[in-house]
Steps between C-alpha positions, in 0.01 A plus 500: 500500500641840406562743785310823531759774515424769755639843564607420854551746782564835333658643816772239471524540125572870552840409645628480145336527158410164352606316816227242437673385180833485678356291782363259243848465357626446855260206522624371166866528601429303820345208313712190551570274207503769231837671521655784295500305172131419536414857593690630199322261266164582656543874441625443147212263424250757627650763271492255211130448569443876491416525871632815666720435802320559832138536389216269602522309172869440571431348842225280361743371240763445771258293707399297197864421423598424857215252539676285238830490689556181695777652711253737670277344765124551510521664843765743386306588189189564712696731729643684200151545354376651827793740517462636148120519526521750786858578608379722786261254664540500878404133500817397317792358696779660299800613707700612193226742395467636852874559518508678164208729589662587832833566326332731247280685749616858556812467284443659157856413393418128528338314212412153383528476122377211283626379164274616217404830662582816309746622766702178488847574349491403135859382471456266796179360354697389193738262676425128484384474863386841627389511864124481541502749785734782599507646850618861479606767747612842386465683169322249272544732200865390495384167356444686173821702505796374292716292730850355496589212728830482686598169660815329618693323771384487861863522609645749253831683503520861616536602134183306414301677770630837382416420136145391589431820693656721234320336206166505684532866596611614154228298322225651718629847412452407134136409567511127578351321796729237653362154578667237715430236764596665835753221561833556669786636294443640153117509528508713814770727354288560188199604709720722715659667199161583351366637829813708566453662158134574586400256227238229485557135582290183517579207729360158410480286812537125546276512808156635580497877464443530875824316576860619472796288396776539584390660826783754486334653194192613693586868472594464133173319426306780669695761305411326173133485606506874575682617186448213256305176488506160671372206292426141600305213347499305826207499745520712813708338770706283262838444672834493319536168318800423280314410180294822510800721430615364163134486396442868579784585262268447203296797630811717541593439135138490379429852625816637339611570144862417578703327771850582622710239682765680707680202655415129496675169562465220246230326706292800595134589515590808298579279201151353527366857500702572187374184333139590588550853368637366172208258462261788565655704221675748730846642440773357724805702605800394708788691659836329446754461779829344591569152362621412851171586673242223546229768503592597142491157338122493464502840327775385264298192412195715423709725276628194312136393454398835352434737790618853428830587666417804713754758614286813536139592562473621141567147373154416636321829459585555132378153406171523690421872517216462247295350787510838673335675205150383601317534830484122546681201354349356184466127441813305413287277273199604299272203572259535798566307819399139464473490122819300470481332839230241428600189312189279475724193517668615822242706685393371841143547380534260210416132538863405543837674507758406246790297625761711322833400354766326700748733660872463498612189686774516763670248722297346778521673835431356841214630719755599767629779275168686519361721775173305523320199351273743313797668334632160388155403369483818292852444364403146400184629328702755301746227401204291381386784272265719708643836402244764592291583804176346375672170420676493837171560684346201324808281541584578864152562642625809683366854500648735242649754749687220676639371170604849384688561824679165481595558135655838576700353788609204284617745237701697754655173622594395148261205467273662238534752220258657254506482122235661279269537797523132609675353801770241436747316720841665517 
């Protein structure tokens, strides 16, 4: 039976325009058994069907599709239907909603933003797995300002810290906003350099937006909230978890038109950021250093692979300054979001997902080499030919976020690599 959509409690809805739609997306993001890949396919399928994202017809289509998914229990589907029918109902037991409404109440600088809404940053919506929800605190207009990302080592040299601050400050004076991850080292120096130059900076967090990690960055995080923008895809209260940090890097690069690596070791999360930026069609820049410094070897590798050797701010600015000519970044690709994302043979909403081609084979490894049995299971699945997220979900019977986090960690540890958008054993 189709739900009857209601307007809900308008006093609560007045906290933020269109909060009802955003709460419905909150319910969707909390649905177990769907995962980022399924959510992406669902949104793309809705667009393919000509159903506008967020309207009543969209939610009816979502319910119809979800009812066909065996991974979602009947009880969970019933709860989801109740939540989207009237997100403000006092009769609903929904702690996440209550926490979000309390977090928003009385704080106009705080927002919850859903994929598909007009204020969602266009460049981020174009990446292969854009976050369904963004928790924001600060100046949300910065999402639409041309941004450059600066990332690098957590334990940089003194020269690296100085370069990060100097590049960030000079780039903000030229009109750029600086985006980074608030991590120790180069990230923090980039934020500091932008703030010291009275420029704008965005910090993408690997925790809930109401948490601070590392704790010593509490004052810096507050300074970014006051003069720039905090961004997180993680629910309120999410603690620091290792896999969250490499995953948030896709947002750092996805929001930006170019990414600068200041210092990075050969096995560094910054190299994953650079790889993500390249896959997203962003320009990658790297500052060279001494051949005797471990922190320079990652940058040298990127330069060998095609990143632009960067000695001055103008090396970046002259190549990308055309982005500053308009009030907001224009699309990197001309096709609308989702038009190229749905393959009827691979979509989670088709009768079956394709098995894909076999990935590169490598020597057998023992389970003891891996951090967990789940990580070993995923590695075995990739070796058997499951190369993308949808295939791994079907093969491993795990939730997509768990698989994504394991894959990123396996890549950092050298067990997996990516080729043409597919995982393969390294």
